[in-house]
C-alpha positions in Angstrom: -17.3 -43.9 71.9 -14.7 -41.2 71.7 -13.4 -39.9 68.4 -9.8 -38.8 68.2 -9.2 -36.1 65.6 -5.6 -36.0 64.4 -4.3 -33.5 61.9 -1.0 -34.3 60.2 1.5 -32.5 58.0 5.0 -33.7 57.5 5.0 -35.3 60.9 7.1 -38.4 60.4 9.7 -37.6 63.1 7.3 -38.1 66.1 4.2 -39.6 64.6 4.8 -43.2 65.6 5.4 -42.2 69.2 2.2 -40.3 69.3 0.1 -43.1 67.6 1.6 -45.6 70.1 0.6 -43.5 73.0 -3.0 -43.2 71.7 -3.3 -46.9 71.0 -2.1 -47.7 74.5 -4.9 -45.8 76.3 -6.6 -47.4 79.3 -9.9 -46.4 77.7 -10.2 -48.3 74.4 -13.6 -47.4 73.0 -12.4 -45.0 70.4 -11.9 -44.3 66.7 -9.0 -42.3 65.2 -9.8 -39.9 62.4 -6.7 -38.6 60.6 -6.7 -35.8 58.0 -3.4 -35.4 56.3 -2.7 -32.0 54.7 -0.6 -32.9 51.7 2.5 -34.3 53.5 5.6 -34.7 51.4 7.6 -36.9 53.8 6.8 -40.4 55.0 3.8 -39.4 57.1 1.2 -41.2 54.9 3.3 -44.3 54.8 3.4 -44.4 58.6 -0.4 -43.8 58.8 -1.1 -46.6 56.3 1.1 -49.0 58.3 -0.8 -48.2 61.5 -4.2 -48.3 59.7 -3.4 -51.9 58.6 -2.7 -52.9 62.2 -5.8 -51.3 63.7 -9.2 -51.0 62.0 -10.2 -48.1 64.3 -7.9 -45.8 62.2 -9.3 -43.9 59.2 -7.1 -41.7 57.1 -8.2 -39.0 54.8 -5.9 -37.2 52.3 -6.5 -33.6 51.3 -6.5 -32.7 47.6 -4.8 -29.4 48.5 -3.3 -27.8 51.6 -6.0 -26.5 54.0 -3.7 -25.2 56.7 -3.5 -26.3 60.3 -6.9 -25.0 61.7 -9.1 -26.0 58.7 -7.4 -29.4 58.5 -8.3 -30.0 62.2 -11.8 -28.8 61.5 -12.1 -31.3 58.6 -11.0 -34.1 60.9 -13.5 -33.1 63.5 -16.4 -33.1 61.0 -15.6 -36.8 60.2 -15.8 -37.8 63.8 -18.8 -39.9 64.9 -18.2 -40.2 68.7 -20.2 -38.6 71.5 -17.0 -36.9 72.5 -14.1 -35.7 70.4 -10.4 -35.5 71.6 -8.0 -33.4 69.7 -4.5 -34.9 69.0 -1.3 -33.2 67.8 1.1 -35.3 65.7 4.2 -34.5 67.8 3.0 -34.8 71.4 2.6 -37.9 73.6 -0.5 -38.8 75.6 -0.2 -40.4 79.1 -2.1 -43.7 79.2 -5.0 -42.3 81.2 -5.5 -39.2 78.9 -9.0 -40.2 77.8 -10.2 -41.7 81.0 -9.2 -38.6 83.1 -11.0 -36.2 80.7 -14.0 -38.4 80.4 -14.4 -38.6 84.2 -14.4 -34.8 84.6 -16.3 -33.5 81.6 -19.8 -33.9 83.1 -22.2 -31.5 81.4 -19.5 -29.0 80.4 -18.7 -28.3 76.7 -15.0 -29.0 77.2 -12.8 -30.9 79.6 -9.1 -30.0 79.6 -6.1 -31.4 81.5 -2.6 -30.2 82.3 0.4 -30.8 80.0 4.0 -31.3 80.9 6.7 -29.9 78.6 9.2 -32.4 77.0 12.1 -31.7 74.7 12.7 -33.0 71.1 14.0 -36.3 72.6 11.1 -36.9 75.0 12.9 -35.7 78.1 11.1 -33.8 80.8 11.7 -30.0 80.9 10.4 -30.0 84.5 7.6 -27.6 83.8 4.0 -27.7 82.8 1.3 -25.3 81.6 -0.2 -24.5 85.1 3.3 -23.6 86.4 4.2 -21.5 83.3 1.0 -19.5 83.3 0.5 -19.2 87.1 -3.0 -20.7 86.8 -4.8 -21.0 90.1 -6.8 -24.2 90.7 -9.8 -24.5 91.1 -10.7 -22.3 88.2 -12.5 -19.0 88.8 -15.8 -18.0 87.2 -16.3 -18.1 83.5 -16.2 -14.3 83.3 -12.9 -14.2 85.2 -11.5 -16.8 82.8 -12.6 -14.5 79.9 -10.5 -11.7 81.3 -7.5 -14.0 81.4 -8.1 -15.4 77.9 -8.5 -12.0 76.3 -5.8 -10.1 78.2 -3.2 -12.6 79.1 -2.8 -16.0 77.5 -4.5 -19.4 77.0 -3.5 -22.2 79.3 -6.0 -24.7 77.7 -4.1 -26.6 75.1 -6.2 -28.2 72.3 -4.3 -31.5 72.5 -5.3 -31.8 76.2 -9.0 -31.2 75.4 -12.1 -33.5 75.3 -15.0 -31.9 73.6 -18.8 -32.6 73.8 -20.2 -33.2 70.3 -23.1 -30.9 71.0 -20.7 -28.0 71.5 -18.9 -28.8 68.3 -22.1 -28.0 66.4 -21.9 -24.5 68.0 -18.1 -23.9 67.6 -17.7 -24.9 64.0 -16.8 -23.4 61.6 -13.8 -21.9 63.3 -13.6 -18.4 61.9 -10.5 -17.3 59.9 -9.8 -14.6 62.5 -9.1 -17.3 65.1 -5.4 -17.9 64.7 -5.5 -20.6 67.4 -8.3 -23.2 67.5 -7.8 -23.9 71.2 -8.1 -20.2 72.2 -11.3 -20.0 70.1 -12.7 -23.1 71.7 -11.7 -22.0 75.2 -13.4 -18.6 74.9 -16.6 -20.0 73.4 -16.7 -22.8 76.1 -16.7 -20.1 78.8 -19.7 -18.6 77.3 -21.6 -21.8 76.8 -21.4 -23.5 80.2 -17.9 -23.3 81.3 -14.8 -25.5 81.1 -13.9 -28.5 83.3 -10.2 -28.5 84.1 -7.9 -30.8 86.1 -4.3 -30.2 87.2 -3.5 -33.9 86.3 -1.1 -34.3 83.5 -2.8 -35.8 80.4 -0.4 -34.8 77.7 3.3 -34.4 77.1 3.7 -31.2 75.0 6.9 -31.5 72.9 8.9 -28.4 72.4 10.9 -28.3 69.2 11.7 -26.0 66.3 8.8 -23.6 65.5 6.5 -24.7 68.3 8.9 -23.9 71.2 6.9 -21.8 73.7 9.5 -21.0 76.4 8.2 -23.6 78.8 10.6 -22.5 81.6 9.1 -19.0 81.7 6.7 -19.6 84.6 4.7 -16.5 84.1 7.6 -14.0 84.2 6.1 -12.1 81.2 2.8 -11.4 83.0 3.8 -7.8 83.6 4.8 -7.3 80.0 1.4 -8.5 79.0 -0.1 -6.1 81.5 1.5 -3.2 79.7 1.3 -4.5 76.1 -2.3 -5.6 75.9 -4.1 -2.4 76.6 -1.4 0.2 77.1 1.0 -0.3 74.1 -1.6 -1.8 71.7 0.4 -4.9 70.7 -2.3 -7.6 70.8 -5.4 -5.4 70.3 -6.2 -6.0 66.6 -6.3 -9.8 66.9 -8.5 -9.8 69.9 -10.8 -7.2 68.3 -11.4 -9.6 65.4 -12.4 -12.4 67.8 -14.7 -10.0 69.7 -16.4 -8.9 66.4 -16.9 -12.5 65.5 -18.5 -13.2 68.9 -20.8 -10.2 68.5 -21.7 -10.9 64.9 -25.1 -12.4 65.6 -24.0 -16.0 64.9 -24.1 -16.9 68.6 -26.7 -16.6 71.4 -25.1 -15.8 74.8 -26.4 -14.9 78.2 -26.7 -11.1 78.6 -23.8 -11.0 81.2 -21.4 -12.4 78.6 -22.5 -10.1 75.8 -22.0 -7.1 78.2 -18.6 -8.3 79.2 -17.4 -8.8 75.6 -18.6 -5.3 74.8 -16.6 -3.9 77.6 -13.5 -5.8 76.3 -14.2 -4.2 72.9 -14.4 -0.7 74.4 -11.0 -1.2 76.1 -9.4 -2.5 72.9 -10.7 0.5 71.0 -9.3 2.7 73.7 -5.9 1.1 73.2 -5.7 2.7 69.8 -5.1 6.2 71.2 -2.9 7.6 73.9 -5.8 9.1 75.8 -7.6 5.7 75.6 -4.6 3.9 77.0 -4.5 6.3 79.9 -8.2 5.6 80.4 -7.5 1.8 80.5 -5.1 2.0 83.4 -7.9 1.9 86.1 -9.5 -1.0 84.4 -6.2 -3.0 84.4 -5.5 -2.1 88.0 -9.0 -3.1 89.1 -9.0 -6.4 87.2 -5.3 -7.4 87.6 -6.1 -10.5 89.7 -8.7 -11.8 87.3 -6.3 -11.4 84.4 -3.0 -12.5 85.8 -3.6 -14.7 88.9 
């Protein structure tokens, strides 16, 4: 069985469309675990309506607002399935979402698919995550992916993931320093066996309001990231927090990953001084392909 973890908060506008897409999956052996984070609109009424129609849906209401990541974490903890799929309230799954991911996960901690961008009304924006981020398929080694995740951006969207339950036991709790649960899971997955990825579309990623991510960009900001990450010190503090968490002693990694993370930490420390930024230039030139291609 697959457990589907859905975190909701004031999601009435698109929730029905998402629930319909989940219930219409070609793979039907699943449960849906919903945690609502104190919605003030009609989200709960919609959830109760669907719960009455399908016994596989269980709804939990928070007594107080947990925030996006901790609400997702709570939903995951209630899941009983061998695999857990993360579900956003405003996206739309393709009918084969679960079956595609189940077919590729194998012994990996996480399987992830591609996502196409749609607008508020469900119309295609003619772009997807692979195109936007210039991701080369098949994926490179786990260490090369770590370069990309730390120094460029994360292509692996949480709502396009299927997670092995055994990995969940390692990944939770998600630390407060992890601003994005999918980035945290992607980094950790690289260090615990790798990540299975397919270019097939499994999710339709709705762009609206605050979640708009410039889907038409197609990697045009790669060179800005090149300069900003380790030469202008824009992203360093956030990544340093994640690195400190990884090196805190909570996790047991192969030596090659520990060494790599320590190198990343050194480069981020360098980024705090002009001299250090100059020292980082050869590193960025040497590893440009791992980071941006």
